[in-house]
C-alpha positions as CSV (number, residue, x, y, z in Angstrom):
1,X,73.6,139.0,157.0
2,X,70.4,139.5,155.5
3,X,73.1,140.6,152.3
4,X,74.4,136.8,152.5
5,X,70.6,135.6,153.1
6,X,69.6,137.3,149.5
7,X,72.7,136.3,148.1
8,X,72.1,132.1,148.8
9,X,68.7,133.4,147.5
10,X,69.9,134.7,144.3
11,X,72.3,132.4,143.6
12,X,69.6,128.9,144.4
13,X,66.7,131.0,142.2
14,X,69.7,131.1,139.6
15,X,70.8,127.4,139.8
16,X,67.0,126.4,139.6
17,X,66.1,128.3,136.4
18,X,69.1,127.1,134.5
19,X,68.7,123.3,136.0
20,X,64.8,124.1,134.7
21,X,66.3,125.2,131.3
22,X,69.0,122.9,131.0
23,X,66.1,119.8,131.8
24,X,64.2,121.0,129.2
25,X,66.7,121.4,126.4
26,X,68.1,118.1,127.2
27,X,64.2,116.7,126.5
28,X,63.8,118.9,123.6
29,X,67.6,117.5,121.6
30,X,66.5,113.9,123.2
31,X,63.3,113.7,121.1
32,X,64.8,115.0,118.2
33,X,67.8,112.6,118.0
34,X,65.3,109.8,118.3
35,X,62.4,111.0,115.8
36,X,64.5,112.5,113.8
37,X,67.8,111.2,113.6
38,X,69.6,112.8,110.6
39,X,73.0,110.9,109.4
40,X,75.7,114.2,110.1
41,X,79.2,113.3,110.1
42,X,80.2,116.1,112.6
43,X,83.2,118.6,112.8
44,X,84.4,119.4,116.3
45,X,86.2,122.1,117.2
46,X,89.1,120.8,119.5
47,X,90.5,124.1,121.8
48,X,91.5,125.0,124.6
49,X,90.5,128.0,126.9
50,X,91.2,131.6,125.3
51,X,92.2,131.1,122.0
52,X,89.9,133.0,119.9
53,X,86.9,129.9,119.3
54,X,83.7,131.9,120.3
55,X,85.6,133.7,117.0
56,X,86.2,131.5,115.0
57,X,82.9,129.7,115.7
58,X,80.6,133.0,114.5
59,X,83.0,132.3,111.7
60,X,82.2,129.7,110.9
61,X,78.1,129.7,112.1
62,X,78.2,132.7,109.0
63,X,78.3,130.2,106.4
64,X,75.5,128.5,104.3
65,X,75.1,125.4,105.2
66,X,77.3,125.3,108.4
67,X,75.8,125.4,112.1
68,X,78.1,124.2,115.0
69,X,76.9,124.4,118.6
70,X,78.8,126.3,121.0
71,X,79.9,124.3,124.4
72,X,77.3,121.4,124.6
73,X,79.9,120.1,128.0
74,X,79.5,123.6,129.6
75,X,77.8,122.8,132.6
76,X,77.4,126.9,133.8
77,X,74.9,126.5,130.4
78,X,71.5,125.0,129.5
79,X,72.8,123.6,126.2
80,X,75.7,121.6,128.7
81,X,75.8,119.2,130.6
82,X,76.2,118.8,134.1
83,X,79.5,118.1,135.3
84,X,79.2,115.7,138.4
85,X,77.2,112.6,138.6
86,X,77.3,111.4,134.9
87,X,78.9,108.6,133.0
88,X,81.4,109.4,130.3
89,X,79.3,107.2,128.0
90,X,75.8,110.3,129.1
91,X,78.0,112.7,127.8
92,X,79.1,111.0,124.4
93,X,75.6,111.0,123.8
94,X,75.1,114.5,124.5
95,X,77.2,115.3,122.4
96,X,75.8,113.0,119.4
97,X,71.9,114.8,120.1
98,X,73.5,118.1,120.4
99,X,75.6,117.7,117.4
100,X,72.1,116.1,115.7
101,X,69.5,119.7,117.1
102,X,72.1,121.1,114.4
103,X,69.9,122.6,111.4
104,X,73.0,122.1,108.7
105,X,74.0,119.4,107.1
106,X,77.9,120.9,107.6
107,X,77.3,120.3,111.9
108,X,79.2,119.8,114.6
109,X,80.1,121.5,118.3
110,X,83.2,122.9,120.3
111,X,84.8,120.6,122.7
112,X,86.9,122.7,125.3
113,X,89.8,120.7,127.5
114,X,89.0,121.1,130.6
115,X,85.4,120.1,129.6
116,X,86.9,117.3,128.2
117,X,89.2,116.1,130.8
118,X,86.7,116.7,133.9
119,X,84.4,114.0,132.5
120,X,87.6,111.6,131.1
121,X,87.1,111.8,127.8
122,X,89.9,110.8,125.6
123,X,90.5,111.7,122.2
124,X,90.2,108.3,121.7
125,X,86.6,108.2,123.3
126,X,85.7,111.0,121.0
127,X,87.1,109.1,117.7
128,X,85.5,106.0,118.6
129,X,82.6,107.5,119.4
130,X,82.5,109.3,115.7
131,X,84.4,107.3,114.0
132,X,83.6,109.9,110.9
133,X,83.8,113.3,112.7
134,X,86.7,115.4,111.6
135,X,87.9,117.7,114.0
136,X,89.4,121.6,114.0
137,X,92.5,121.8,116.1
138,X,92.7,125.8,117.4
139,X,95.3,126.6,119.1
140,X,97.1,130.2,120.3
141,X,100.9,131.0,119.6
142,X,101.5,133.2,123.1
143,X,100.4,130.6,125.4
144,X,101.5,133.6,127.5
145,X,98.5,136.2,126.2
146,X,96.4,133.4,126.3
147,X,96.9,133.1,130.3
148,X,96.6,136.8,130.7
149,X,93.3,136.4,128.3
150,X,91.6,134.1,131.2
151,X,93.1,135.8,134.0
152,X,91.4,138.8,132.8
153,X,88.1,136.9,132.6
154,X,88.4,135.2,135.8
155,X,89.0,138.7,137.8
156,X,85.8,140.0,135.7
157,X,83.5,137.3,135.1
158,X,82.9,137.7,132.1
159,X,84.3,135.4,129.0
160,X,82.8,137.3,125.9
161,X,82.9,141.0,125.0
162,X,79.4,142.9,125.8
163,X,78.3,146.2,125.8
164,X,79.0,146.2,129.6
165,X,82.6,145.1,129.7
166,X,85.5,147.2,131.3
167,X,88.7,145.4,131.2
168,X,90.3,145.7,135.0
169,X,93.0,148.0,136.0
170,X,95.7,145.8,135.8
171,X,95.8,142.1,136.5
172,X,98.7,139.5,138.4
173,X,100.9,137.1,136.7
174,X,102.2,134.4,138.8
175,X,105.2,132.8,137.2
176,X,104.9,129.3,138.4
177,X,100.7,129.1,137.6
178,X,102.0,130.5,134.2
179,X,104.3,127.5,133.2
180,X,102.0,125.3,134.8
181,X,99.4,126.3,132.3
182,X,101.8,126.6,129.3
183,X,102.8,122.7,129.8
184,X,98.9,121.4,130.6
185,X,98.4,123.6,127.5
186,X,101.0,122.4,125.2
187,X,100.3,118.2,126.7
188,X,96.9,118.8,125.3
189,X,98.2,119.5,121.9
190,X,100.6,116.9,121.9
191,X,98.0,113.9,123.1
192,X,96.4,115.2,120.0
193,X,99.5,115.1,117.2
194,X,100.7,111.6,118.2
195,X,97.5,110.0,116.9
196,X,98.2,109.5,113.6
197,X,93.5,109.1,113.1
198,X,94.1,112.6,114.3
199,X,96.7,114.2,111.9
200,X,94.8,112.5,108.5
201,X,90.8,113.9,109.3
202,X,91.7,117.5,111.0
203,X,92.8,121.2,110.2
204,X,95.3,123.2,112.4
205,X,94.0,126.8,113.2
206,X,95.6,129.1,114.6
207,X,94.2,132.3,116.7
208,X,97.5,134.7,115.3
209,X,96.3,134.2,111.8
210,X,92.7,134.2,111.8
211,X,92.2,137.1,113.7
212,X,95.3,138.4,111.5
213,X,93.4,137.5,107.5
214,X,90.1,135.4,108.5
215,X,88.9,135.3,105.2
216,X,92.5,134.1,103.7
217,X,92.7,131.5,106.0
218,X,88.6,130.2,105.5
219,X,89.5,130.6,101.5
220,X,93.0,129.1,101.7
221,X,92.2,126.3,104.2
222,X,88.5,125.9,106.2
223,X,86.6,126.3,103.0
224,X,88.2,123.3,101.7
225,X,88.1,121.3,104.5
226,X,84.7,122.0,104.6
227,X,83.9,121.4,100.7
228,X,82.8,124.4,100.6
229,X,82.7,127.0,97.8
230,X,84.6,130.6,99.1
231,X,81.9,133.0,100.6
232,X,82.5,136.1,103.0
233,X,82.7,135.1,106.1
234,X,81.5,137.7,109.3
235,X,81.2,138.2,112.6
236,X,80.0,140.3,115.4
237,X,82.7,139.3,118.0
238,X,84.6,141.5,119.4
239,X,88.6,140.8,121.1
240,X,88.0,141.5,125.0
241,X,91.6,142.6,126.0
242,X,92.6,146.0,123.7
243,X,96.0,145.9,125.9
244,X,99.3,145.4,125.5
245,X,101.2,143.1,128.4
246,X,102.9,145.9,129.6
247,X,99.4,148.3,129.7
248,X,97.4,144.9,131.7
249,X,99.7,142.6,133.7
250,X,101.1,145.1,136.9
251,X,104.0,142.8,137.4
252,X,105.2,143.3,134.0
253,X,109.0,143.3,134.8
254,X,108.6,139.4,136.0
255,X,107.2,138.3,132.5
256,X,109.9,139.9,130.7
257,X,111.9,136.8,130.0
258,X,108.9,135.0,129.7
259,X,107.6,136.8,126.1
260,X,108.8,134.9,123.2
261,X,109.9,132.2,125.3
262,X,109.7,128.8,124.2
263,X,107.8,127.5,126.9
264,X,105.2,129.6,126.7
265,X,104.7,129.8,122.9
266,X,103.9,126.7,120.2
267,X,103.3,126.4,116.3
268,X,101.7,123.7,115.0
269,X,101.8,125.3,111.3
270,X,104.5,122.7,109.7
271,X,104.9,122.0,105.6
272,X,104.4,118.1,105.5
273,X,107.4,117.4,106.3
274,X,108.6,119.0,109.3
275,X,104.7,118.0,110.2
276,X,105.8,114.3,110.8
277,X,108.8,115.3,111.8
278,X,107.0,117.0,115.1
279,X,104.1,114.0,115.2
280,X,106.9,111.6,115.4
281,X,108.8,114.0,118.0
282,X,105.5,114.2,119.8
283,X,105.1,110.7,119.9
284,X,108.9,110.0,121.8
285,X,108.0,112.5,124.2
286,X,105.1,110.8,125.5
287,X,106.6,107.8,125.0
């Protein structure tokens, strides 16, 4: 009984601390926006969870003249915003305040699918509120491995690598849950790609290539997109899961048929003609 009371007390204390810290942060960026507003054309990272977005954000923020904010719609962070009882307009204003608070001319923020959906914010809403915005669309080719990474984070309660992080001995992958996750992820990206205004002001990056050759990806794609000369990119971010699927998934034999399966994979790294075909197909699928 005493242990439960202490647990509730600790929870309330942490919650109160978060609310105070968040209120101060929102007060600060509100006044910065209205007293020191700067004309900025933001760059938003559009992505789903466990796609290496923290890695990309870290690389981008290592580039001189670039400053992107983290998950400014994350209800669990002081720089975020509450998840309920707030209007869409207020959420978009918070996003504008957060972008304005970035110290560099090239600025922006990371936007996660679940956060956008929680507040009912569509791609059209973003484009309407930020008409000059550009977008980096980040995805992971293996949605299966993305799902495993998500289960590890949910199991441990730790979403970024730290010195104290320890991998669980094993996780269980429920195939119906995996397939539903794959469907939601694919729908998110197809909803983006079916809109012509996004394909004209966006850059597509995949996690696997970013991990394998970050400097080459920046020099070939990201620096031209940012309008910046090449420079070294560095990061202190580390990967949480260093195990292979058969080492971390307890029911590995059940997922073997789904490894490399079209339902659990995606690839949007097309040449222009292939890209046009994919966009047309995406529009047809979504009516």
